[in-house]
N, CA, C and O atoms as CSV, one atom per row, in Angstrom:
chain,resi,resn,atom,element,x,y,z
A,1,MET,N,N,-12.157,23.732,-19.141
A,1,MET,CA,C,-11.703,22.719,-18.212
A,1,MET,C,C,-11.323,23.389,-16.900
A,1,MET,O,O,-10.696,24.448,-16.883
A,2,ASP,N,N,-11.710,22.760,-15.815
A,2,ASP,CA,C,-11.433,23.275,-14.484
A,2,ASP,C,C,-9.952,23.080,-14.146
A,2,ASP,O,O,-9.403,21.995,-14.337
A,3,ALA,N,N,-9.322,24.126,-13.649
A,3,ALA,CA,C,-7.897,24.054,-13.328
A,3,ALA,C,C,-7.624,23.078,-12.191
A,3,ALA,O,O,-6.588,22.414,-12.183
A,4,SER,N,N,-8.542,22.983,-11.230
A,4,SER,CA,C,-8.321,22.055,-10.122
A,4,SER,C,C,-8.410,20.596,-10.593
A,4,SER,O,O,-7.713,19.731,-10.064
A,5,ALA,N,N,-9.252,20.329,-11.568
A,5,ALA,CA,C,-9.345,18.973,-12.116
A,5,ALA,C,C,-8.071,18.624,-12.873
A,5,ALA,O,O,-7.600,17.488,-12.813
A,6,LEU,N,N,-7.517,19.592,-13.579
A,6,LEU,CA,C,-6.269,19.370,-14.286
A,6,LEU,C,C,-5.124,19.125,-13.307
A,6,LEU,O,O,-4.287,18.249,-13.526
A,7,ALA,N,N,-5.094,19.893,-12.243
A,7,ALA,CA,C,-4.056,19.709,-11.223
A,7,ALA,C,C,-4.191,18.353,-10.551
A,7,ALA,O,O,-3.187,17.695,-10.279
A,8,ARG,N,N,-5.407,17.930,-10.283
A,8,ARG,CA,C,-5.631,16.616,-9.658
A,8,ARG,C,C,-5.191,15.493,-10.589
A,8,ARG,O,O,-4.567,14.529,-10.146
A,9,GLY,N,N,-5.508,15.610,-11.859
A,9,GLY,CA,C,-5.080,14.610,-12.839
A,9,GLY,C,C,-3.573,14.551,-12.955
A,9,GLY,O,O,-3.002,13.465,-13.065
A,10,PHE,N,N,-2.916,15.705,-12.932
A,10,PHE,CA,C,-1.462,15.746,-12.989
A,10,PHE,C,C,-0.855,15.103,-11.753
A,10,PHE,O,O,0.135,14.379,-11.852
A,11,ARG,N,N,-1.443,15.362,-10.585
A,11,ARG,CA,C,-0.933,14.762,-9.347
A,11,ARG,C,C,-1.086,13.251,-9.376
A,11,ARG,O,O,-0.162,12.531,-8.997
A,12,LEU,N,N,-2.230,12.762,-9.816
A,12,LEU,CA,C,-2.460,11.324,-9.852
A,12,LEU,C,C,-1.513,10.629,-10.823
A,12,LEU,O,O,-0.983,9.562,-10.517
A,13,SER,N,N,-1.300,11.229,-11.990
A,13,SER,CA,C,-0.386,10.613,-12.948
A,13,SER,C,C,1.050,10.660,-12.444
A,13,SER,O,O,1.822,9.732,-12.685
A,14,THR,N,N,1.414,11.728,-11.749
A,14,THR,CA,C,2.757,11.837,-11.193
A,14,THR,C,C,2.987,10.795,-10.111
A,14,THR,O,O,4.075,10.226,-10.020
A,15,GLU,N,N,1.977,10.539,-9.290
A,15,GLU,CA,C,2.092,9.513,-8.246
A,15,GLU,C,C,2.398,8.148,-8.864
A,15,GLU,O,O,3.253,7.420,-8.360
A,16,LEU,N,N,1.718,7.803,-9.934
A,16,LEU,CA,C,1.918,6.510,-10.571
A,16,LEU,C,C,3.298,6.422,-11.215
A,16,LEU,O,O,4.012,5.438,-11.026
A,17,VAL,N,N,3.668,7.436,-11.966
A,17,VAL,CA,C,4.961,7.425,-12.654
A,17,VAL,C,C,6.111,7.406,-11.646
A,17,VAL,O,O,7.103,6.708,-11.856
A,18,ALA,N,N,5.990,8.157,-10.565
A,18,ALA,CA,C,7.051,8.194,-9.560
A,18,ALA,C,C,7.238,6.820,-8.916
A,18,ALA,O,O,8.373,6.395,-8.703
A,19,GLY,N,N,6.168,6.133,-8.610
A,19,GLY,CA,C,6.274,4.800,-8.029
A,19,GLY,C,C,6.992,3.829,-8.948
A,19,GLY,O,O,7.842,3.056,-8.506
A,20,VAL,N,N,6.650,3.870,-10.222
A,20,VAL,CA,C,7.280,2.973,-11.194
A,20,VAL,C,C,8.763,3.315,-11.365
A,20,VAL,O,O,9.604,2.417,-11.411
A,21,LEU,N,N,9.085,4.604,-11.457
A,21,LEU,CA,C,10.479,5.006,-11.653
A,21,LEU,C,C,11.350,4.685,-10.441
A,21,LEU,O,O,12.484,4.231,-10.595
A,22,VAL,N,N,10.832,4.915,-9.253
A,22,VAL,CA,C,11.606,4.598,-8.050
A,22,VAL,C,C,11.820,3.088,-7.946
A,22,VAL,O,O,12.922,2.642,-7.627
A,23,GLY,N,N,10.795,2.310,-8.209
A,23,GLY,CA,C,10.938,0.858,-8.186
A,23,GLY,C,C,11.943,0.365,-9.212
A,23,GLY,O,O,12.758,-0.510,-8.918
A,24,ALA,N,N,11.888,0.923,-10.419
A,24,ALA,CA,C,12.836,0.533,-11.463
A,24,ALA,C,C,14.261,0.911,-11.085
A,24,ALA,O,O,15.190,0.141,-11.327
A,25,ALA,N,N,14.443,2.079,-10.498
A,25,ALA,CA,C,15.783,2.526,-10.104
A,25,ALA,C,C,16.355,1.622,-9.010
A,25,ALA,O,O,17.521,1.232,-9.072
A,26,ILE,N,N,15.541,1.292,-8.016
A,26,ILE,CA,C,16.017,0.404,-6.946
A,26,ILE,C,C,16.361,-0.972,-7.518
A,26,ILE,O,O,17.390,-1.549,-7.167
A,27,GLY,N,N,15.515,-1.493,-8.386
A,27,GLY,CA,C,15.775,-2.798,-8.992
A,27,GLY,C,C,17.033,-2.792,-9.839
A,27,GLY,O,O,17.814,-3.742,-9.789
A,28,TRP,N,N,17.242,-1.743,-10.611
A,28,TRP,CA,C,18.439,-1.639,-11.445
A,28,TRP,C,C,19.696,-1.570,-10.587
A,28,TRP,O,O,20.702,-2.209,-10.895
A,29,LEU,N,N,19.634,-0.789,-9.507
A,29,LEU,CA,C,20.787,-0.689,-8.617
A,29,LEU,C,C,21.093,-2.023,-7.942
A,29,LEU,O,O,22.257,-2.405,-7.814
A,30,LEU,N,N,20.061,-2.724,-7.515
A,30,LEU,CA,C,20.281,-4.049,-6.915
A,30,LEU,C,C,20.867,-5.030,-7.928
A,30,LEU,O,O,21.726,-5.841,-7.582
A,31,ASP,N,N,20.405,-4.958,-9.173
A,31,ASP,CA,C,20.961,-5.817,-10.217
A,31,ASP,C,C,22.449,-5.560,-10.399
A,31,ASP,O,O,23.239,-6.497,-10.510
A,32,LYS,N,N,22.825,-4.294,-10.428
A,32,LYS,CA,C,24.236,-3.948,-10.605
A,32,LYS,C,C,25.061,-4.358,-9.397
A,32,LYS,O,O,26.178,-4.851,-9.551
A,33,TRP,N,N,24.531,-4.163,-8.202
A,33,TRP,CA,C,25.266,-4.433,-6.971
A,33,TRP,C,C,25.402,-5.933,-6.703
A,33,TRP,O,O,26.475,-6.411,-6.337
A,34,LEU,N,N,24.301,-6.671,-6.890
A,34,LEU,CA,C,24.298,-8.097,-6.569
A,34,LEU,C,C,24.553,-9.003,-7.779
A,34,LEU,O,O,24.817,-10.194,-7.616
A,35,GLY,N,N,24.474,-8.446,-8.981
A,35,GLY,CA,C,24.680,-9.236,-10.188
A,35,GLY,C,C,23.574,-10.235,-10.459
A,35,GLY,O,O,23.841,-11.341,-10.929
A,36,ILE,N,N,22.351,-9.867,-10.173
A,36,ILE,CA,C,21.210,-10.782,-10.339
A,36,ILE,C,C,20.311,-10.382,-11.508
A,36,ILE,O,O,19.134,-10.740,-11.544
A,37,SER,N,N,20.859,-9.654,-12.443
A,37,SER,CA,C,20.088,-9.120,-13.566
A,37,SER,C,C,19.309,-10.222,-14.272
A,37,SER,O,O,19.867,-11.302,-14.466
A,38,PRO,N,N,18.099,-10.027,-14.653
A,38,PRO,CA,C,17.184,-8.897,-14.554
A,38,PRO,C,C,16.181,-9.007,-13.416
A,38,PRO,O,O,15.198,-8.266,-13.392
A,39,TRP,N,N,16.406,-9.915,-12.472
A,39,TRP,CA,C,15.390,-10.219,-11.465
A,39,TRP,C,C,15.095,-9.051,-10.529
A,39,TRP,O,O,13.935,-8.826,-10.183
A,40,GLY,N,N,16.097,-8.317,-10.119
A,40,GLY,CA,C,15.854,-7.170,-9.247
A,40,GLY,C,C,14.987,-6.132,-9.930
A,40,GLY,O,O,14.066,-5.584,-9.324
A,41,LEU,N,N,15.284,-5.860,-11.200
A,41,LEU,CA,C,14.505,-4.882,-11.954
A,41,LEU,C,C,13.059,-5.342,-12.119
A,41,LEU,O,O,12.131,-4.552,-11.948
A,42,ILE,N,N,12.871,-6.590,-12.444
A,42,ILE,CA,C,11.507,-7.110,-12.637
A,42,ILE,C,C,10.704,-7.019,-11.343
A,42,ILE,O,O,9.579,-6.518,-11.339
A,43,VAL,N,N,11.284,-7.504,-10.246
A,43,VAL,CA,C,10.557,-7.532,-8.975
A,43,VAL,C,C,10.245,-6.124,-8.493
A,43,VAL,O,O,9.112,-5.840,-8.105
A,44,PHE,N,N,11.246,-5.233,-8.512
A,44,PHE,CA,C,11.020,-3.898,-7.987
A,44,PHE,C,C,10.207,-3.024,-8.940
A,44,PHE,O,O,9.569,-2.068,-8.498
A,45,LEU,N,N,10.217,-3.326,-10.220
A,45,LEU,CA,C,9.333,-2.624,-11.144
A,45,LEU,C,C,7.879,-2.957,-10.824
A,45,LEU,O,O,7.019,-2.076,-10.823
A,46,LEU,N,N,7.612,-4.222,-10.554
A,46,LEU,CA,C,6.252,-4.627,-10.179
A,46,LEU,C,C,5.851,-4.036,-8.825
A,46,LEU,O,O,4.725,-3.569,-8.657
A,47,LEU,N,N,6.778,-4.059,-7.859
A,47,LEU,CA,C,6.481,-3.455,-6.557
A,47,LEU,C,C,6.254,-1.949,-6.684
A,47,LEU,O,O,5.369,-1.399,-6.027
A,48,GLY,N,N,7.039,-1.287,-7.515
A,48,GLY,CA,C,6.861,0.144,-7.744
A,48,GLY,C,C,5.521,0.455,-8.394
A,48,GLY,O,O,4.876,1.449,-8.064
A,49,PHE,N,N,5.107,-0.409,-9.328
A,49,PHE,CA,C,3.804,-0.223,-9.949
A,49,PHE,C,C,2.685,-0.384,-8.928
A,49,PHE,O,O,1.738,0.401,-8.907
A,50,ALA,N,N,2.800,-1.408,-8.081
A,50,ALA,CA,C,1.779,-1.625,-7.048
A,50,ALA,C,C,1.739,-0.455,-6.071
A,50,ALA,O,O,0.659,-0.008,-5.684
A,51,ALA,N,N,2.904,0.041,-5.672
A,51,ALA,CA,C,2.949,1.191,-4.768
A,51,ALA,C,C,2.368,2.432,-5.434
A,51,ALA,O,O,1.670,3.213,-4.787
A,52,GLY,N,N,2.648,2.619,-6.716
A,52,GLY,CA,C,2.094,3.758,-7.441
A,52,GLY,C,C,0.580,3.699,-7.533
A,52,GLY,O,O,-0.097,4.710,-7.350
A,53,VAL,N,N,0.051,2.520,-7.815
A,53,VAL,CA,C,-1.408,2.358,-7.877
A,53,VAL,C,C,-2.033,2.614,-6.508
A,53,VAL,O,O,-3.075,3.264,-6.415
A,54,LEU,N,N,-1.411,2.113,-5.453
A,54,LEU,CA,C,-1.927,2.346,-4.104
A,54,LEU,C,C,-1.909,3.842,-3.765
A,54,LEU,O,O,-2.865,4.354,-3.183
A,55,ASN,N,N,-0.835,4.537,-4.123
A,55,ASN,CA,C,-0.762,5.984,-3.880
A,55,ASN,C,C,-1.828,6.737,-4.664
A,55,ASN,O,O,-2.413,7.691,-4.152
A,56,VAL,N,N,-2.085,6.319,-5.897
A,56,VAL,CA,C,-3.133,6.963,-6.702
A,56,VAL,C,C,-4.497,6.729,-6.060
A,56,VAL,O,O,-5.319,7.643,-5.994
A,57,MET,N,N,-4.736,5.522,-5.593
A,57,MET,CA,C,-6.026,5.226,-4.958
A,57,MET,C,C,-6.199,6.023,-3.665
A,57,MET,O,O,-7.298,6.492,-3.371
A,58,ARG,N,N,-5.120,6.179,-2.890
A,58,ARG,CA,C,-5.196,6.996,-1.675
A,58,ARG,C,C,-5.444,8.458,-2.012
A,58,ARG,O,O,-6.260,9.116,-1.367
A,59,ALA,N,N,-4.748,8.968,-3.016
A,59,ALA,CA,C,-4.904,10.374,-3.389
A,59,ALA,C,C,-6.293,10.647,-3.962
A,59,ALA,O,O,-6.831,11.741,-3.792
A,60,ALA,N,N,-6.869,9.666,-4.633
A,60,ALA,CA,C,-8.194,9.826,-5.212
A,60,ALA,C,C,-9.298,9.629,-4.180
A,60,ALA,O,O,-10.459,9.945,-4.443
A,61,GLY,N,N,-8.942,9.109,-3.007
A,61,GLY,CA,C,-9.940,8.911,-1.965
A,61,GLY,C,C,-10.650,7.576,-2.044
A,61,GLY,O,O,-11.654,7.372,-1.360
A,62,VAL,N,N,-10.155,6.666,-2.860
A,62,VAL,CA,C,-10.779,5.352,-2.995
A,62,VAL,C,C,-10.419,4.482,-1.796
A,62,VAL,O,O,-11.255,3.726,-1.301
A,63,VAL,N,N,-9.169,4.588,-1.327
A,63,VAL,CA,C,-8.683,3.824,-0.181
A,63,VAL,C,C,-8.331,4.817,0.926
A,63,VAL,O,O,-7.702,5.847,0.685
A,64,ARG,N,N,-8.753,4.479,2.142
A,64,ARG,CA,C,-8.461,5.365,3.281
A,64,ARG,C,C,-7.013,5.264,3.664
A,64,ARG,O,O,-6.464,4.165,3.732
A,65,ASP,N,N,-6.378,6.392,3.916
A,65,ASP,CA,C,-4.983,6.443,4.339
A,65,ASP,C,C,-4.907,6.073,5.825
A,65,ASP,O,O,-5.506,6.763,6.649
A,66,PRO,N,N,-4.191,5.010,6.188
A,66,PRO,CA,C,-4.167,4.569,7.593
A,66,PRO,C,C,-3.414,5.538,8.508
A,66,PRO,O,O,-3.555,5.444,9.727
A,67,THR,N,N,-2.634,6.449,7.973
A,67,THR,CA,C,-1.884,7.382,8.814
A,67,THR,C,C,-2.716,8.590,9.220
A,67,THR,O,O,-2.302,9.360,10.087
A,68,VAL,N,N,-3.877,8.767,8.608
A,68,VAL,CA,C,-4.733,9.915,8.925
A,68,VAL,C,C,-5.737,9.502,9.988
A,68,VAL,O,O,-6.461,8.523,9.809
A,69,ASN,N,N,-5.788,10.232,11.088
A,69,ASN,CA,C,-6.751,9.944,12.141
A,69,ASN,C,C,-8.070,10.629,11.834
A,69,ASN,O,O,-8.102,11.762,11.355
A,70,ASP,N,N,-9.158,9.926,12.116
A,70,ASP,CA,C,-10.488,10.513,11.852
A,70,ASP,C,C,-10.938,11.421,12.975
A,70,ASP,O,O,-12.028,11.990,12.910
């Protein structure tokens, strides 16, 4: 197995997991702060998943990153 392929796979999986975890953490904190449990967690978990998928697609080269100039 190619080491660069393994590193790329690890990066892509980390991008997805990080998005979900950050979204869940923000949602949990909002639930505790505002007392709206479980709605903050549900909404931000979904937003974190969407952000993670978008980051994976950008890292894989499927979607062009708008911050990079050609």
